[in-house]
C-alpha positions in Angstrom: 13.7 -17.4 3.3 12.3 -20.7 4.4 9.6 -20.0 6.8 6.7 -17.8 7.4 8.1 -16.4 10.4 11.2 -15.1 9.0 9.2 -11.8 9.2 7.4 -12.2 12.4 3.9 -12.4 10.6 1.6 -13.1 13.2 -1.8 -10.5 12.0 -4.9 -12.2 11.2 -7.4 -11.6 8.7 -11.0 -11.5 9.7 -10.3 -13.3 13.0 -10.2 -16.5 10.8 -6.6 -18.2 9.6 -8.7 -20.5 7.9 -10.7 -18.4 6.3 -8.2 -15.4 5.9 -4.7 -16.5 6.3 -2.5 -14.1 8.8 -1.6 -10.7 7.8 1.5 -10.6 5.7 4.1 -7.8 5.7 7.5 -7.6 4.2 10.9 -7.0 5.0 10.7 -5.7 0.8 -2.7 1.1 -21.3 -4.9 2.7 -18.5 -8.7 2.2 -18.9 -10.8 4.7 -19.9 -10.8 7.7 -17.4 -8.0 6.4 -15.8 -6.2 8.2 -13.4 -2.4 6.9 -13.6 1.6 7.9 -13.6 1.7 8.7 -17.6 4.6 7.3 -19.7 7.8 7.9 -20.1 11.5 7.4 -19.0 13.3 8.8 -16.2 12.7 12.5 -15.4 14.0 15.8 -13.0 11.0 18.1 -11.8 10.2 20.3 -13.6 10.0 24.4 -12.7 11.9 26.8 -9.6 15.1 24.9 -9.0 14.6 22.5 -5.7 14.7 23.9 -2.2 16.7 21.9 -0.5 15.4 20.7 3.0 17.6 19.7 6.4 20.9 18.1 5.1 19.5 17.5 1.5 18.2 14.6 2.2 15.4 15.9 0.7 14.4 18.7 -1.0 11.1 20.9 -2.2 10.4 20.4 -5.4 7.1 21.7 -6.1 3.9 20.2 -7.2 4.3 16.3 -8.0 4.3 15.4 -12.0 1.8 13.0 -13.5 -1.5 13.7 -11.0 -4.7 13.3 -12.1 -7.0 16.2 -13.0 -8.4 18.0 -10.0 -11.3 15.5 -8.8 -14.9 16.4 -8.8 -18.1 15.3 -7.5 -20.4 12.3 -9.2 -23.1 13.9 -10.7 -26.7 12.9 -10.7 -27.0 9.2 -11.9 -23.1 8.9 -12.8 -21.9 5.4 -12.6 -18.8 5.4 -10.2 -15.8 4.6 -11.5 -14.1 1.5 -10.2 -10.8 2.4 -8.3 -8.4 -0.1 -7.5 -5.5 0.6 -5.3 -2.3 -1.7 -5.6 0.1 -0.9 -2.6 3.3 -2.2 -1.1 4.3 -2.7 2.5 7.9 -2.4 3.5 9.2 -0.4 -0.5 12.6 -1.6 -0.1 14.8 -2.8 -3.1 16.0 -5.9 -1.1 17.9 -6.4 -4.0 15.8 -8.9 -6.4 14.6 -6.2 -8.8 10.9 -6.4 -7.9 10.3 -2.4 -7.0 11.8 -1.5 -10.7 10.0 -4.0 -12.4 6.7 -2.7 -11.3 7.3 0.6 -11.1 8.0 -0.4 -15.3 4.2 -2.2 -14.8 2.9 0.9 -13.3 4.0 2.9 -16.6 3.2 0.6 -19.0 -0.5 0.6 -18.0 -1.2 4.2 -16.5 -1.0 3.1 -12.9 -0.4 4.6 -9.8 0.6 2.8 -6.6 1.0 3.5 -2.7 4.9 2.3 -1.7 5.3 2.1 2.2 8.5 2.5 3.3 9.6 0.8 6.0 12.1 3.9 7.7 14.8 1.7 8.9 15.3 0.6 4.9 17.3 3.8 5.0 19.5 3.2 8.0 22.6 1.4 7.7 23.0 -1.6 10.1 26.4 0.4 11.9 23.8 3.2 12.6 21.2 1.0 14.3 21.6 2.3 17.7 19.4 5.2 16.6 16.8 3.5 16.3 14.9 3.3 19.3 12.0 1.4 19.1 8.9 1.4 21.3 9.0 -1.2 23.8 12.3 -3.1 21.8 15.8 -2.7 22.6 18.0 -0.3 21.2 18.4 -1.0 17.1 15.8 -4.1 17.2 13.9 -4.9 14.8 11.9 -8.1 13.1 13.2 -7.1 9.9 16.2 -7.0 8.5 18.2 -3.9 8.1 19.9 -3.6 4.3 23.3 -3.4 2.5 24.4 0.2 1.4 24.0 -1.0 -1.7 20.7 -1.9 -1.2 20.1 1.5 0.7 21.0 3.1 -2.1 18.8 1.4 -4.9 15.7 1.9 -2.0 16.4 5.7 -2.6 16.6 5.6 -6.2 13.4 3.7 -6.8 11.6 6.1 -3.9 12.5 9.1 -6.1 11.7 7.5 -9.6 8.4 6.7 -7.6 7.5 9.8 -7.0 8.0 11.3 -10.4 6.3 8.6 -11.9 2.9 10.3 -9.7 3.2 7.6 -6.8 2.6 8.3 -3.6 5.2 7.2 -0.3 3.5 6.4 2.9 4.6 4.5 5.7 5.6 0.9 7.0 6.9 2.4 10.3 10.5 1.0 11.4 10.7 -2.1 13.2 7.7 -4.5 12.6 7.2 -6.2 15.7 4.1 -8.3 15.6 4.6 -10.5 18.7 5.5 -10.5 22.6 5.5 -7.6 25.0 7.0 -5.5 22.8 4.0 -6.3 19.6 2.8 -2.9 17.6 -0.4 -3.9 18.7 0.7 -2.9 22.7 1.3 0.0 21.6 -0.2 3.6 22.9 -0.9 6.4 21.1 2.4 7.8 22.2 4.4 5.3 21.2 3.0 5.5 17.9 4.0 9.0 17.3 7.8 8.4 18.6 7.9 5.7 16.1 6.6 8.1 13.2 8.8 10.9 14.1 11.5 8.1 13.6 10.6 7.1 10.4 10.3 10.1 9.4 14.0 11.0 10.7 15.2 8.3 8.5 14.3 9.6 5.5 15.1 13.1 6.3 18.7 12.9 6.9 19.4 9.6 4.9 22.4 11.8 3.8 23.8 12.0 7.2 22.9 8.7 8.2 24.8 6.6 5.5 27.6 9.7 4.1 26.1 9.2 0.4 27.2 12.0 -1.5 26.7 11.4 -4.8 22.5 10.3 -4.8 20.3 13.0 -5.5 17.7 14.0 -2.5 14.1 12.5 -2.6 12.4 14.9 -4.9 9.4 15.9 -2.0 9.3 17.3 1.5 8.2 14.2 4.0 6.7 16.3 5.7 3.7 16.9 3.5 3.8 13.7 1.4 3.4 11.5 4.1 -0.9 11.4 4.7 -0.8 7.7 5.5 0.2 4.0 6.3 0.1 0.5 7.1 0.5 -0.9 10.0 3.3 -4.0 10.4 0.6 -7.3 10.5 -2.6 -4.9 10.5 -2.0 -4.5 14.3 -2.7 -1.2 16.6 -5.0 0.9 14.1 -7.0 1.5 17.4 -4.5 3.6 18.9 -2.8 4.6 16.3 -5.9 6.8 15.3 -5.6 9.8 17.8 -2.1 10.0 16.3 -3.0 9.9 12.8 -5.7 12.1 13.8 -3.1 14.8 15.7 -1.1 14.4 13.0 -3.8 15.2 10.1 -3.6 12.1 8.0 -6.1 11.7 5.7 -6.6 7.7 5.6 -5.3 4.4 7.1 -4.8 1.2 5.9 -4.1 -0.7 8.5 -7.6 -2.3 8.6 -8.1 -6.1 8.4 -11.0 -8.2 7.3 -12.8 -5.6 5.4 -15.6 -6.1 3.0 -15.6 -4.8 -0.7 -18.0 -2.0 0.2 -17.7 1.8 0.1 -15.4 3.3 2.9 -16.2 5.4 5.9 -14.2 7.5 8.1 -13.0 6.4 11.6 -12.8 9.8 13.3 -11.5 12.3 10.6 -9.8 9.4 9.3 -10.7 7.5 6.4 -10.3 3.9 7.2 -9.1 2.2 4.1 -8.8 -1.9 4.9 -8.0 -4.8 2.8 -11.2 -7.1 2.1 -11.9 -10.5 1.7 -11.8 -11.7 -1.6 -13.8 -14.9 -3.5 -10.8 -18.1 -3.4 -10.8 -20.4 -6.1 -11.4 -23.7 -4.9 -13.3 -22.6 -1.4 -16.2 -21.1 -0.1 -14.1 -19.3 2.3 -12.6 -15.4 0.9 -9.1 -14.8 1.9 -7.8 -11.4 2.0 -6.5 -9.0 -0.4 -3.2 -9.3 0.1 -0.3 -11.6 -1.6 0.7 -13.0 1.7 -2.6 -14.1 3.3 -2.9 -16.4 -0.5 0.2 -17.7 0.5 -0.8 -19.0 4.0 -3.8 -20.9 2.6 -1.7 -22.5 -0.1 1.8 -23.4 1.3 0.9 -23.0 5.2 3.9 -22.1 7.2 6.4 -21.9 4.4 7.4 -19.3 1.7 9.2 -22.0 -0.3 6.6 -24.5 -1.0 6.6 -27.3 -3.4 7.4 -26.0 -6.9 5.0 -28.9 -8.7 1.7 -26.8 -7.4 3.6 -23.0 -8.0 1.6 -23.1 -11.5 -1.5 -23.7 -10.0 -0.9 -21.6 -7.0 -0.5 -19.0 -9.0 -3.6 -19.1 -11.1 -5.2 -19.4 -7.9 -3.8 -15.8 -6.6 -4.6 -14.6 -9.7 -7.9 -15.4 -9.8 -8.7 -14.4 -6.6 -7.4 -11.0 -7.3 -9.4 -11.3 -10.9 -13.0 -12.9 -8.8 -12.6 -9.5 -6.5 -12.3 -7.1 -9.2 -15.0 -8.2 -10.9 -17.5 -8.8 -8.0 -16.8 -5.0 -7.2 -16.9 -4.0 -11.1 -20.1 -5.9 -12.1 -22.3 -4.5 -8.7 -21.2 -2.4 -5.6 -17.8 -0.4 -7.8 -16.7 -1.0 -4.4 -12.7 0.3 -4.2 -10.4 -2.7 -4.1 -7.1 -2.3 -2.6 -4.8 -4.9 -3.2 -1.7 -5.2 -0.8 1.8 -6.6 -1.6 5.2 -7.3 -0.5 8.6 -7.3 -2.9 9.1 -11.0 -1.9 10.0 -14.0 -4.1 8.2 -16.3 -1.8 6.9 -19.8 -3.8 9.0 -19.0 -6.8 8.1 -15.7 -7.2 4.9 -16.1 -8.7 2.2 -13.7 -6.3 4.0 -10.8 -8.1 3.0 -13.1 -11.5 -0.2 -12.8 -10.6 -0.6 -9.4 -9.3 1.2 -8.2 -12.5 -1.3 -10.7 -14.8 -4.0 -8.7 -12.8 -3.0 -5.5 -12.9 -3.0 -5.8 -16.9 -6.7 -7.2 -16.9 -7.6 -4.5 -14.8 -6.4 -1.8 -16.6 -8.3 -1.8 -19.9 -11.4 -2.4 -18.5 -13.8 1.1 -19.0 -14.3 3.3 -15.7 -11.3 2.2 -14.3 -8.9 4.3 -12.2 -5.5 2.3 -10.9 -4.5 5.0 -8.3 -2.6 5.9 -4.9 -4.8 5.8 -1.8 -4.2 9.5 -1.8 -5.6 10.1 -5.1 -8.7 7.6 -3.8 -8.9 10.2 -0.4 -8.5 13.2 -2.9 -11.8 11.8 -4.7 -14.0 10.9 -1.6 -13.0 14.3 0.3 -15.2 16.2 -2.7 -18.3 14.0 -3.1 -21.7 14.5 -1.6 -22.1 12.9 1.5 -25.5 11.7 0.7 -24.0 10.1 -2.5 -21.3 8.4 -0.4 -23.9 7.7 1.5 -26.0 5.4 -0.4 -22.8 3.2 -1.8 -21.9 2.6 1.4 -25.4 1.0 1.3 -24.9 -1.6 -1.1 -22.8 -4.7 0.4 -20.2 -6.5 -2.1 -21.5 -8.2 -4.8 -25.0 -6.4 -4.5 -26.1 -3.7 -7.8 -27.9 -1.0 -7.3 -31.5 -1.6 -8.0 -33.2 0.0 -11.2 -28.8 0.2 -12.2 -26.5 3.3 -10.9 -28.7 6.2 -13.1 -31.8 5.2 -11.2 -30.2 4.2 -8.1 -28.0 8.1 -7.1 -30.4 10.2 -9.1 -32.0 10.8 -6.0 -28.7 11.3 -4.4 
C-alpha cells in the first residue's frame, strides 16, 4: 500500500490541497448524558423470531438494540449537548483486524458510530460481472474486491455492529474518483443505479457467495439505509435529488464544512466533514484521517517511519483541537471520517482511538451515529436551530447558553 493513488483519491477538501488535503476514501466510559451502545458481549436480537427477507441474507429482527432514549427538544436556556460522530468509509474487514478493534473501542466507551459499507465488499470477485457501474466497464472498481474469508469477516462485523447499536450506511460501490466515469460526473439516474446495486449486494450476499453457515444481517436494509458518503466527497449535487426521492435523512458527502450547526439541502440534512485547527500550521485540515495524511506524508501512505510519532501526535492534536473548539464555544457537532487502513504504520487509527477516549469522559458529550444525531435535530424547535446556526466556529453564545437560548 505504497502510493496515495492506490485508492483513486482525487477530491479536495475546501478546495485547497495545501490547506485541507485530498478527500480520502478507503479500500477498507461515556460522558454524562451520552448516547451509545452500552456494553457486553456478542448477542442475538431479542423479541419475535427473525423474519427472513429475500434469500435470507437479511432479516427483520425488530427494533435495533442499544439505542438512546427518544430525542427531546432543548429546554429554554439549556446548553446543547456536544455531539461527536465517528464514521468509517468502506467499512470492510480487509484482514487487518481494525473493524473488530473499533467495535470494542466503541463498546468500551459507550459510543455509537456510522459504518458506510461499500456494497461490493459483499460480492466475490468471481461474481464481479454482476456489478455494472455507471459509465465504467462491467465489473470495474477502483477499490479491490475482498477475498472470500474477508467477505465472511465483513458480514460478521457488520452484523455485530448493528447489534451493538451502530448505523449501517453506504459508501456505494466502485469508488470512481477520476476520468469520465468519475462519480463527480454522475447524473441522478446514475446514482439511483449505483444505490440499487449497493443495496442488492447487501440483500443478496447469500446467493452471491454461497455461504450457508452465516447468520443473516439482522436488519431490513431498505429501512436501515438513510444516508451515505460519496467516494472522495464528489457528486453530492446530483446525488441529492435521488437521496430526496429515496427518503434519505442526511448526506455526509460535503467537504470544506465549518464547525457550525448544520442545515438542510432540500429535505436532506447536510453533514459535512469540517475544517479543524492543524497543530503547527496556520491553516486548517479536513476532519478525516486521509486528509491529515496528505498534509504529512504527501503522496505516499508509507512515509518515513522516524516521523510516525510526531505525525501521530499531530493527528491526535488536530482531532482534539476540533473537539475543544466546539465544546468550549458553539457546541457545533463534530464529524470525523476514518478508514480501516494502516497508513503510515497505523498512526491514524491510534490517533482516532486516543482522541475518542479523551472525548468520551467529558460532561454532556454524546458519541452518536449520524442517524441518531438527525433524530435529535428533527425534534428541535426551528427557531432554536436558527440561533445555533448563527454561531460561527469558536464563537461562544453572548451571555452564556442560559441567556442566549432563553428567548428562542
